[in-house]
C-alpha positions in Angstrom: 12.6 117.8 4.6 14.5 114.8 4.1 12.9 111.4 5.5 14.0 110.9 9.0 16.5 107.5 9.5 14.9 105.0 11.7 17.8 103.2 13.2 17.2 99.8 16.0 20.2 98.7 18.1 19.3 95.5 19.6 21.6 94.7 22.6 22.1 97.8 24.8 25.2 96.1 27.1 28.7 97.8 27.0 29.0 97.8 23.3 25.4 98.7 22.3 25.4 101.8 25.2 28.6 103.2 22.5 26.7 102.7 19.4 23.6 104.1 21.0 25.5 107.4 22.3 27.1 107.6 18.7 23.7 107.4 16.4 21.8 109.3 18.7 23.9 112.6 18.2 22.4 113.0 14.9 19.2 114.6 15.4 18.1 113.1 12.1 17.8 109.9 13.8 14.7 108.1 15.1 16.2 105.6 17.4 14.9 102.4 18.7 16.4 100.1 21.5 15.6 96.5 22.2 17.0 94.4 24.8 16.2 91.2 27.1 15.4 93.7 30.3 13.8 96.8 30.3 15.4 100.2 30.4 14.7 103.6 30.8 18.4 104.9 30.8 22.3 104.4 29.2 24.6 105.5 31.0 27.9 106.0 29.8 31.3 107.6 30.6 32.7 109.9 27.7 36.1 111.4 28.3 35.5 111.1 31.7 31.4 112.9 31.6 29.0 110.9 32.4 26.0 111.1 30.3 22.7 109.5 30.6 20.4 108.7 27.8 16.8 108.4 28.0 15.5 105.4 26.2 12.5 103.2 25.8 13.3 100.0 25.4 11.2 97.1 23.9 11.7 93.6 25.7 9.1 91.9 23.2 9.2 91.7 19.7 7.0 93.7 17.4 7.0 94.3 13.7 8.8 97.2 12.8 10.0 98.9 9.4 13.5 99.8 10.5 15.8 101.8 8.1 19.2 100.0 10.1 19.6 97.3 12.4 22.7 97.5 14.8 23.0 94.2 16.4 24.9 94.1 19.2 24.6 90.9 20.9 26.6 88.2 21.9 27.2 84.7 19.5 25.7 82.5 22.0 22.3 84.8 22.3 22.0 84.5 18.9 19.8 81.4 19.1 17.1 83.1 21.2 17.2 86.1 19.9 15.6 85.0 16.6 12.6 85.9 16.9 13.8 89.5 17.0 15.5 89.3 13.9 11.9 88.1 11.7 10.3 91.2 13.6 13.1 93.4 12.9 14.5 92.9 9.9 12.7 93.7 6.7 13.7 93.4 2.8 14.8 97.2 3.1 16.5 96.7 6.4 20.6 97.1 6.4 21.9 95.1 9.4 24.9 95.7 10.9 26.2 93.0 13.1 29.0 93.6 15.6 30.2 91.2 17.4 33.6 88.6 18.3 34.1 86.1 15.9 34.4 85.3 12.1 31.8 84.6 9.4 29.1 87.3 11.3 27.0 87.3 8.5 26.1 83.7 8.5 23.5 83.3 11.4 21.3 86.3 9.5 21.0 84.9 5.8 17.9 83.3 6.5 16.4 87.0 7.4 18.3 89.3 5.1 20.2 89.4 1.7 24.3 89.4 2.3 24.4 92.3 0.1 22.2 93.8 3.1 24.6 93.1 5.7 27.6 94.3 7.1 29.9 92.9 9.4 31.7 95.3 11.6 34.7 95.0 14.1 35.3 97.1 17.2 38.0 98.3 19.3 36.4 99.9 22.4 37.3 99.2 26.0 34.2 99.4 27.9 34.1 99.2 31.6 31.3 99.1 34.1 31.7 100.8 37.2 29.8 100.5 40.3 27.0 103.0 39.9 26.3 101.3 36.2 28.2 103.3 34.2 30.1 101.9 31.0 33.4 103.8 31.1 34.4 103.9 27.4 38.1 104.2 27.7 39.4 105.5 24.5 37.4 106.3 21.1 35.9 103.8 19.8 37.7 102.2 16.5 35.2 100.4 13.7 36.1 98.2 10.6 33.9 97.5 8.2 35.0 96.0 4.5 35.1 98.2 1.7 31.7 99.0 0.2 28.9 100.7 -1.2 26.9 99.8 2.0 30.0 101.1 4.4 29.9 103.9 2.8 26.2 104.3 3.9 27.5 103.5 7.1 29.7 106.0 7.3 27.0 108.7 6.9 25.0 107.8 10.1 27.9 109.2 12.5 29.3 112.5 13.7 32.6 111.3 12.7 34.3 113.4 15.8 34.4 110.7 18.8 34.4 107.4 16.4 37.0 106.5 13.8 36.1 104.4 10.9 37.9 102.1 8.5 36.7 100.6 5.2 39.1 97.2 4.8 40.2 95.7 1.9 41.4 92.7 3.4 38.5 92.3 6.2 39.3 88.6 6.8 42.7 89.5 7.6 41.2 92.1 10.2 39.0 90.1 11.7 41.2 87.2 12.0 43.9 89.4 14.2 41.1 91.1 16.4 40.2 86.8 16.7 43.5 85.6 18.0 44.5 88.6 20.0 40.9 88.6 21.9 40.6 84.4 22.4 44.4 84.1 23.5 44.0 87.3 26.1 40.6 86.0 27.2 41.0 82.4 27.6 44.7 82.6 29.1 43.1 85.1 31.8 40.3 83.1 32.6 42.2 80.0 33.1 44.2 81.6 35.7 41.1 83.5 36.8 43.7 86.7 37.2 44.3 90.0 35.5 47.2 91.3 33.4 49.2 90.9 36.4 49.4 86.9 35.7 52.0 87.6 32.6 54.8 88.8 35.2 54.9 84.7 35.4 56.9 83.6 32.7 54.5 80.0 32.0 51.7 82.4 31.5 53.6 84.0 28.8 54.5 80.5 27.4 51.3 79.6 27.4 50.0 82.6 25.7 52.7 82.3 23.2 52.2 78.4 22.6 48.3 79.5 22.1 48.5 81.9 19.9 51.2 80.3 17.5 48.4 77.3 17.4 46.0 79.8 16.2 48.0 81.7 14.1 48.2 78.3 11.8 44.5 77.7 11.6 44.2 81.8 10.7 46.8 81.2 7.9 44.8 78.1 6.9 41.8 80.0 6.5 43.2 82.6 4.3 44.5 85.2 6.8 47.5 87.1 5.7 49.4 87.3 9.4 53.1 88.6 9.6 55.8 86.6 11.0 56.5 88.6 13.9 52.8 88.7 14.7 53.1 86.9 18.1 56.3 88.9 19.5 54.1 92.4 18.4 51.0 91.1 20.7 53.7 89.9 23.7 55.1 93.6 23.4 51.7 95.1 23.8 50.4 93.0 26.6 54.1 93.4 28.4 52.8 97.4 27.8 49.3 96.6 29.7 48.3 98.0 33.1 48.5 95.1 35.4 44.8 95.6 36.4 43.7 94.9 32.9 41.3 92.1 32.2 38.6 91.2 29.7 35.2 91.0 28.5 35.8 87.2 28.7 37.2 87.4 32.6 34.7 89.9 33.5 31.9 87.5 32.2 33.6 84.6 34.1 33.3 86.4 37.4 30.1 87.4 37.0 29.2 83.7 36.4 27.7 84.8 32.8 28.1 82.3 29.9 31.6 82.8 28.4 32.0 83.6 24.3 33.7 80.3 23.5 31.9 79.7 21.0 32.8 82.9 19.0 36.8 82.8 19.8 38.2 79.5 20.7 35.7 77.3 19.6 35.6 78.7 15.7 39.7 78.6 15.9 39.1 74.8 17.2 36.1 73.8 14.7 38.1 75.5 11.4 41.6 73.9 12.5 39.5 70.4 12.2 38.0 71.5 8.8 41.5 72.3 7.6 43.3 69.1 9.5 45.8 71.7 12.1 46.0 70.1 15.7 44.5 72.9 18.1 45.4 70.8 21.2 45.3 73.7 23.4 42.5 75.6 22.5 40.5 72.3 22.8 42.1 71.9 26.4 41.2 75.3 27.2 37.6 74.9 25.9 37.0 72.1 27.9 38.4 73.5 31.3 36.3 76.7 30.6 33.3 75.3 30.0 33.7 73.3 33.3 34.8 76.5 35.1 31.6 78.3 33.7 29.4 75.7 35.0 30.8 76.0 38.7 31.2 79.6 38.8 27.3 79.7 38.1 26.8 77.3 41.1 28.9 79.1 43.4 
């Protein structure tokens, strides 16, 4: 009998819940869940069907030897999660990092060897309903750098219901996702409106200028961004439902910290490193940091 695979999921919000659902579908997996708040059930809607996944989530760190650890927390939560990393990552643990931003391995190099860490991009629009279910609006698409570790990663999934791509140019893929999410999220948060705001030419103009500024930084960092990328993103934008929001807008409205560091913050930081002006990103960071504080106080 083959040994069972021990898989941990750290962070069981929207993305952690989606990954938990996919991973627990194989009976050869022993699943472990870790979060700040105790949960007994993960609630997910897939193709209009609700699933209630029973779990026993741990809220305090204890040493546990895992084969794989999926880290599904946001960039600004990493500092307070270090106690988890030291307990859950052993020399043999393979680590999958799923979050927004760039250089996803960097915060984990004190806990694991670089060749044991797999960066992962996810495209999986998910909204939470009034009953607490995360509604997975379309099939998750994952992108990982092409490697032997990525091939091992693929074996963890029943491939129905999920799409996994091994990329030969992960840097460009990561930058494209960052450009799209940072630009959309920041503009929606500045106006505190959903995509209906793009019916106004001033909002569309702001989106274009922010995107063009950010692309200059991406290219300086080595990303291969096509010349018509901004036009493609605007065409995509104009086909979104007017009610579409973003994860940043949701966090803003719920008074939660925004992912500014992982999105516009990293663009601004790298812009300074490469000598590229990022005045629009800098302005948005100042405004949204203040807005976040006011939102938390209201």
